[in-house]
C-alpha positions in Angstrom: -22.2 -33.9 -31.9 -24.8 -34.0 -29.2 -22.8 -36.5 -27.1 -19.7 -34.3 -27.3 -21.7 -31.2 -26.2 -23.2 -33.3 -23.4 -19.7 -34.3 -22.3 -18.6 -30.7 -22.3 -21.6 -29.7 -20.1 -20.8 -32.6 -17.7 -17.1 -31.7 -17.5 -17.9 -28.0 -17.0 -20.5 -28.8 -14.3 -17.9 -30.9 -12.5 -15.2 -28.2 -12.8 -17.6 -25.5 -11.4 -18.2 -27.7 -8.3 -14.5 -27.8 -7.4 -14.0 -30.2 -4.5 -17.7 -31.0 -4.4 -20.8 -29.9 -2.4 -19.6 -31.2 0.9 -16.3 -29.2 0.8 -18.2 -26.1 -0.5 -20.5 -26.4 2.6 -17.4 -26.7 4.8 -16.0 -23.5 3.3 -19.2 -21.6 3.9 -19.4 -22.9 7.5 -16.0 -21.2 8.1 -17.5 -17.9 7.0 -15.6 -18.0 3.7 -16.8 -17.8 0.1 -15.5 -20.2 -2.6 -13.0 -19.2 -5.2 -15.6 -18.8 -7.9 -18.0 -16.9 -5.6 -15.2 -14.5 -4.8 -14.4 -13.9 -8.5 -18.1 -13.2 -9.1 -18.0 -10.4 -6.5 -14.7 -9.0 -7.6 -15.4 -8.8 -11.3 -18.1 -7.1 -13.3 -21.1 -9.3 -13.9 -20.6 -11.7 -16.8 -17.1 -10.4 -17.6 -15.1 -13.4 -16.3 -13.3 -15.5 -19.0 -11.8 -18.6 -17.5 -8.7 -20.4 -18.7 -7.5 -24.0 -17.9 -10.7 -25.1 -16.2 -10.0 -28.7 -17.1 -6.4 -28.9 -16.2 -5.5 -31.8 -13.8 -2.3 -32.7 -12.0 0.1 -35.3 -13.3 1.4 -36.7 -10.0 1.4 -40.5 -9.4 3.0 -40.9 -6.0 1.2 -41.5 -2.7 -2.0 -42.4 -4.4 -2.4 -39.1 -6.3 -3.0 -41.0 -9.5 -6.4 -42.1 -8.1 -7.6 -38.5 -7.4 -8.0 -36.0 -10.1 -10.2 -32.9 -9.9 -10.6 -30.4 -12.8 -8.9 -27.1 -12.2 -6.3 -28.5 -9.7 -7.0 -26.1 -6.9 -6.9 -22.7 -8.7 -9.3 -20.7 -10.9 -7.6 -18.5 -13.4 -8.7 -16.0 -16.1 -9.5 -12.4 -16.8 -12.4 -10.0 -16.6 -13.1 -6.4 -15.9 -13.5 -4.2 -12.8 -15.7 -1.2 -13.6 -14.9 -1.8 -17.3 -11.1 -2.0 -16.9 -9.3 -5.2 -17.7 -7.7 -7.2 -14.9 -6.2 -10.7 -14.7 -7.0 -12.9 -11.8 -6.3 -16.2 -10.0 -8.2 -17.5 -7.0 -6.9 -20.5 -5.0 -9.7 -23.0 -4.4 -9.4 -24.5 -0.9 -12.0 -27.1 -1.7 -9.6 -28.8 -4.1 -6.6 -30.4 -2.3 -6.7 -27.5 0.2 -5.7 -25.1 -2.6 -2.2 -26.5 -2.4 0.3 -25.6 -5.1 1.3 -28.4 -7.6 3.3 -28.2 -10.7 0.3 -27.8 -13.0 -1.4 -25.4 -10.5 1.7 -23.2 -10.7 1.7 -23.4 -14.5 -1.9 -22.1 -14.6 -0.8 -19.1 -12.5 2.3 -18.6 -14.6 0.1 -18.4 -17.8 -2.1 -15.6 -16.2 1.0 -13.8 -15.0 2.5 -13.9 -18.5 -0.7 -12.7 -20.1 -1.1 -9.8 -17.6 2.5 -8.6 -18.3 2.1 -8.9 -22.1 -1.2 -7.0 -22.0 0.0 -4.5 -19.4 -3.0 -5.0 -17.1 -3.2 -5.4 -13.3 -3.2 -8.9 -11.7 -5.1 -9.8 -8.6 -4.4 -13.0 -6.6 -6.9 -14.4 -4.1 -5.1 -16.7 -1.6 -6.7 -19.5 0.4 -4.3 -22.4 0.5 -2.2 -24.7 2.6 1.1 -24.3 0.9 3.0 -26.6 -1.5 1.5 -30.0 -2.4 3.9 -32.3 -0.4 3.1 -35.3 -2.6 4.9 -33.6 -5.5 8.1 -32.6 -3.6 10.5 -30.6 -5.7 8.1 -30.2 -8.6 5.9 -28.1 -6.4 8.9 -26.1 -5.1 9.9 -25.4 -8.7 6.4 -24.1 -9.4 6.8 -21.6 -6.6 10.1 -20.4 -8.1 8.4 -19.8 -11.5 5.7 -17.7 -9.8 8.2 -15.7 -7.8 10.3 -14.9 -10.8 7.3 -13.5 -12.6 6.3 -11.4 -9.6 9.7 -9.7 -9.9 9.5 -9.3 -13.7 6.1 -7.6 -13.3 7.1 -5.4 -10.4 6.9 -1.7 -11.4 5.3 -2.6 -14.7 1.8 -3.6 -13.7 0.0 -3.3 -10.3 0.0 -6.6 -8.4 -2.5 -7.1 -5.6 -2.8 -10.0 -3.2 -5.9 -10.7 -1.1 -5.3 -13.2 1.7 -8.7 -14.9 2.3 -7.7 -18.0 4.3 -4.5 -19.8 5.2 -1.3 -18.7 3.4 1.7 -20.5 4.6 5.2 -21.6 3.7 6.2 -20.8 0.2 2.8 -19.3 -0.5 3.6 -16.2 1.5 6.5 -15.0 -0.7 4.5 -14.4 -3.8 2.2 -11.9 -2.0 5.2 -10.4 -0.3 6.6 -9.4 -3.7 3.4 -7.8 -4.9 2.5 -4.1 -4.5 -0.4 -4.5 -2.0 -1.5 -7.2 0.5 -4.9 -7.2 2.1 -6.3 -9.7 4.6 -9.7 -10.8 6.0 -10.0 -10.6 9.8 -10.4 -13.9 11.7 -10.3 -16.2 8.7 -6.9 -15.4 7.1 -3.4 -15.7 8.3 0.1 -15.7 6.9 3.3 -17.3 8.3 6.4 -19.0 7.0 6.2 -21.8 9.6 3.0 -22.7 11.4 2.2 -23.0 15.1 3.1 -26.7 15.3 6.6 -26.2 13.9 7.1 -23.0 15.9 6.3 -25.0 19.1 8.7 -27.8 18.1 11.6 -25.5 17.3 11.2 -22.6 19.7 8.9 -24.1 22.3 6.5 -21.2 21.8 2.8 -22.0 22.0 0.8 -19.7 19.7 -2.4 -19.9 17.7 -2.5 -19.2 14.0 -4.1 -15.9 14.7 -1.5 -14.8 17.2 1.3 -16.0 14.8 0.1 -14.5 11.6 -3.4 -13.2 11.7 -4.7 -9.9 10.3 -4.3 -8.3 13.7 -0.5 -9.1 13.5 0.3 -8.2 9.9 -1.9 -5.1 9.5 -0.9 -3.5 12.9 2.5 -4.8 13.9 4.6 -6.4 11.1 3.4 -4.1 8.2 3.2 -7.2 5.9 -0.5 -6.4 5.2 -1.7 -3.0 3.9 -5.1 -3.4 5.4 -7.6 -5.9 6.9 -11.4 -6.2 6.3 -14.2 -7.7 8.3 -15.3 -10.4 5.7 -14.8 -11.6 2.2 -17.5 -9.4 0.7 -16.1 -6.2 2.2 -12.6 -7.1 1.1 -13.6 -7.8 -2.5 -15.7 -4.6 -2.8 -12.8 -2.6 -1.5 -10.5 -4.2 -4.1 -12.9 -2.9 -6.8 -12.5 0.5 -5.3 -8.7 0.3 -5.2 -8.5 -0.7 -8.8 -10.3 2.5 -9.8 -7.4 4.5 -8.3 -4.6 2.6 -10.0 -3.1 2.9 -13.5 -3.3 -0.2 -15.6 0.5 -0.1 -16.0 3.6 2.1 -15.7 3.1 3.9 -19.0 -0.6 4.8 -19.0 -0.5 7.3 -16.1 -3.2 7.8 -13.5 -6.8 7.0 -14.5 -9.1 10.0 -14.9 -12.7 9.8 -13.6 -15.1 12.7 -14.2 -15.6 14.7 -11.0 -18.5 16.9 -10.0 -16.5 18.4 -7.2 -15.5 22.0 -8.1 -11.7 22.3 -8.2 -12.0 25.9 -7.3 -13.9 25.0 -4.1 -12.7 26.8 -1.0 -12.7 25.3 2.5 -13.0 28.1 5.1 -12.8 25.6 7.9 -9.1 24.9 7.1 -8.3 28.5 8.1 -8.8 27.4 11.7 -7.6 23.8 11.5 -4.2 24.4 13.1 -4.6 25.3 16.8 -3.0 28.4 18.2 -1.1 26.2 20.7 1.8 24.6 18.7 1.7 21.6 21.0 -1.9 20.9 20.5 -2.7 18.1 17.9 -5.3 18.2 15.1 -6.4 15.5 12.7 -4.5 15.7 9.4 -7.2 13.4 7.8 -9.5 16.4 7.9 -7.2 18.2 5.5 -6.8 15.1 3.3 -10.5 14.5 2.9 -11.3 18.2 2.2 -8.5 18.3 -0.4 -9.8 15.2 -2.2 -12.6 15.0 -4.8 -15.8 14.2 -3.0 -13.7 13.5 0.1 -12.9 10.1 -1.3 -9.6 8.7 0.2 -8.4 5.1 0.0 -5.9 4.7 2.9 -3.0 2.3 2.8 -1.7 0.7 6.0 -4.2 2.7 8.1 -3.5 0.7 11.3 0.3 0.6 11.0 2.6 3.5 11.9 -0.3 5.8 12.3 1.9 8.8 12.7 2.1 9.0 8.9 -0.8 8.8 6.5 -0.5 7.2 3.1 -3.2 6.5 0.5 -4.9 7.5 -2.8 -7.2 10.4 -3.6 -8.3 12.2 -6.7 -7.8 15.9 -7.6 -9.6 17.2 -10.7 -10.6 13.5 -11.4 -7.0 12.2 -11.5 -5.4 9.9 -8.9 -2.8 11.3 -6.6 -0.8 9.7 -3.8 -1.1 11.4 -0.4 1.7 11.3 2.2 0.9 13.2 5.4 2.3 13.5 8.9 -0.4 12.8 11.6 -0.1 15.2 14.6 -2.7 13.0 16.4 -0.2 10.2 16.8 3.2 10.8 18.4 2.9 14.4 17.3 3.5 13.3 13.7 7.1 12.5 14.4 9.0 10.2 11.9 10.2 6.9 13.3 11.5 3.7 11.7 8.1 2.3 10.9 6.7 5.6 9.5 9.8 6.0 7.3 9.5 2.5 5.9 5.7 2.9 5.3 6.2 6.3 3.6 9.1 5.1 1.5 7.3 2.0 0.2 4.3 4.1 -0.8 6.3 6.9 -2.5 8.2 4.3 -4.6 5.0 2.7 -5.7 3.6 6.1 -6.8 6.8 6.9 -8.6 6.9 3.6 -10.4 3.4 4.1 -11.8 3.6 7.8 -12.6 1.2 8.8 -9.8 1.8 12.4 -8.6 2.4 12.8 -4.9 1.0 15.4 -2.6 2.9 15.7 0.7 1.3 17.4 3.8 3.9 18.3 6.4 3.6 18.7 10.1 6.7 17.0 11.5 8.6 17.9 14.7 11.6 15.7 13.7 12.7 12.1 14.1 11.8 10.1 17.2 14.7 10.0 19.7 15.7 7.1 21.9 17.7 3.9 22.1 14.9 1.7 20.7 14.9 3.7 17.5 18.7 4.0 17.2 19.2 0.3 17.9 16.4 -0.5 15.4 18.2 1.2 12.6 16.4 4.6 12.4 19.2 6.1 10.4 18.8 3.6 7.6 15.0 3.5 7.8 14.8 7.3 7.7 17.2 7.2 4.7 14.7 5.0 2.8 12.1 7.8 2.8 14.7 10.4 1.9 16.0 8.2 -0.9 12.5 7.5 -2.2 11.6 11.2 -2.4 15.0 12.2 -3.9 14.6 9.5 -6.5 11.0 10.4 -7.5 10.5 11.9 -10.9 6.7 12.3 -10.7 5.1 15.7 -9.9 5.7 16.5 -6.2 3.7 19.1 -4.5 4.3 19.8 -0.8 2.2 21.8 1.7 3.7 22.6 5.1 0.9 23.2 7.6 2.8 23.7 10.8 6.1 22.2 12.0 8.9 21.2 9.7 11.9 20.8 12.0 15.4 19.5 11.4 16.3 16.7 9.0 12.6 15.7 8.9 11.9 19.0 7.0 14.4 17.9 4.3 13.1 14.4 4.2 9.4 15.3 3.7 9.6 16.3 0.1 11.4 19.6 0.6 12.5 21.7 -2.3 16.1 20.5 -1.6 15.3 16.9 -2.5 13.5 17.6 -5.7 9.9 18.7 -4.9 8.5 20.9 -7.7 6.1 23.2 -5.9 6.3 23.9 -2.1 3.6 25.8 -0.4 3.3 26.8 3.3 0.4 27.9 5.4 0.9 31.1 7.5 1.1 28.8 10.5 4.2 27.0 9.2 7.3 26.8 11.4 10.4 25.8 9.5 13.5 25.6 11.7 16.2 23.3 12.9 14.2 22.6 16.0 11.5 24.1 18.3 12.1 27.4 19.9 12.5 26.1 23.5 15.1 23.5 22.6 17.0 25.9 20.4 17.1 28.6 23.1 18.3 26.1 25.7 21.3 25.3 23.5 22.1 28.8 22.2 21.6 30.6 25.4 22.6 28.0 27.9 24.2 30.6 30.1 20.8 32.3 30.7 19.1 29.1 31.8 18.7 30.4 35.4 16.9 33.5 34.3 13.3 32.7 33.2 12.6 36.2 31.9 15.7 36.1 29.6 14.8 32.7 28.4 11.2 33.8 27.6 12.6 36.8 25.7 15.0 34.6 23.8 12.2 32.1 22.9 10.0 35.0 21.6 12.9 36.3 19.6 13.7 32.9 18.1 10.0 32.4 17.2 9.8 35.8 15.5 13.0 35.2 13.6 12.8 31.6 12.5 9.4 30.0 13.3 7.6 31.4 10.3 7.3 30.4 6.7 8.7 33.8 5.4 12.4 33.1 6.1 12.2 30.0 3.8 10.1 32.0 1.4 12.7 34.7 1.2 15.2 32.1 0.1 12.9 30.5 -2.4 12.6 27.2 -0.5 8.9 27.9 -0.3 7.2 29.0 -3.5 4.2 30.7 -1.9 2.6 31.2 1.5 -1.0 30.4 0.8 -4.3 30.8 2.6 -5.3 27.3 4.1 -8.8 27.6 2.6 -7.3 27.8 -0.9 -5.2 24.6 -0.5 -7.3 22.4 -2.8 -7.4 25.0 -5.6 -3.6 25.8 -5.4 -2.5 22.2 -5.3 -4.8 21.2 -8.2 -3.4 24.1 -10.3 0.2 23.1 -9.4 -0.5 19.5 -10.5 -2.1 20.7 -13.7 1.0 22.8 -14.5 3.2 19.7 -13.7 1.3 17.3 -15.8 4.0 17.0 -18.5 6.9 17.0 -16.1 9.9 15.1 -17.5 13.2 14.3 -15.7 16.2 12.7 -17.2 18.1 10.7 -14.7 21.7 9.4 -15.1 21.9 6.0 -16.7 22.4 3.1 -14.3 21.5 -0.5 -13.9 19.5 0.2 -10.8 19.9 2.1 -7.6 21.0 0.7 -4.2 18.3 1.9 -1.8 19.3 1.5 1.9 17.2 -1.6 2.5 
């Protein structure tokens, strides 16, 4: 018996070393942690239960039969994050560069299946060079099996991808089908084809960072939902994100005891909106003063900054926040903001997370660039997402709500449950000056008449009371009471249930 136990210890020690001390040192030299070090930081201490630590590849071509390393380039298992169960896999760059083989894929498939059966989130840590070319189509088949399971799990359990090194070729499509992608600055990158192939085919000379680094995907392409300075920060932020997310689509938002009084008033909000309607203010101030303990986890903070999306808690329960940001492009909706908002609204709806929408929107961004770029369809995505949502929807209009953008931003007309407005709200087809220039075109040469018309239009339409008279606004509220009123509305809507017509699936304007 002793020799069997000794062999177990030897095998386990070898498995824990992955590609060996030399490759671990090389990983550290690049400023990166190893797969196992990452899992230690991500999961609660002592909670990790590993599967398939001794699995090895079965390839025999190109000398692969002479090189076998336990684990085959990926560490898989389950553990807890702040006591809540999660399933994990972490690609091990020290073993065959983390490349995906047939058996490597099978290990990931097992964890994906277990996560779906147990209705618990799955987190993938990516640091790999793509498919293992020595295995050819067997590796490609492995990718397909992973992709199919990503789709099966979509909308059932949260799927999170953390890119912590290279992620290229077929490796990028699994993260692309998950709910959230986060990257590490300077050490991670994602692209379908790398710099060398790009130069050969298009004659463009680019670095890996310029082609697919965090600065590209978190700011320009919107592939990534955020980027962090290093491995440690990224993993600790993932622990924080998991606290906001339901385990699955049936459990509802998690509830964490809060010491923040839900009746708390915020007198400073009474003066948040400037007297000058063209002067910006920071909507994030309202978001943080609305949230329990001011805790807000922002999603896609550096992309389409004219709209804010993220998670907060009210009375201890997670809510999704969607808010126009007057500090950027006056909070206007454009193609990028519409796509960003729609994606987030659909995630919240899939996982029964109530949505609070804070509105200060002067309309859609005009111009040929937007129209040529498909603003109509992109704007329709956000409209479609809100109209389709069956979760509790509470909307607060703080200032401008003009034109079609008023309808799109969770208006009563597209299905919002409770719609509040501040006394500073302006709900109209357009701003007073633009409206007057159209209605009273014949008086354009008389500044006094135009000023009088503008004042009359403002008095008649640019107030929340016209909409309130029609029932489109449920109540005009004091800004300082916003937290209390929104929390009460959400409590009232807690058992909301909507029956939708039966269909196979919708056809969102992608």
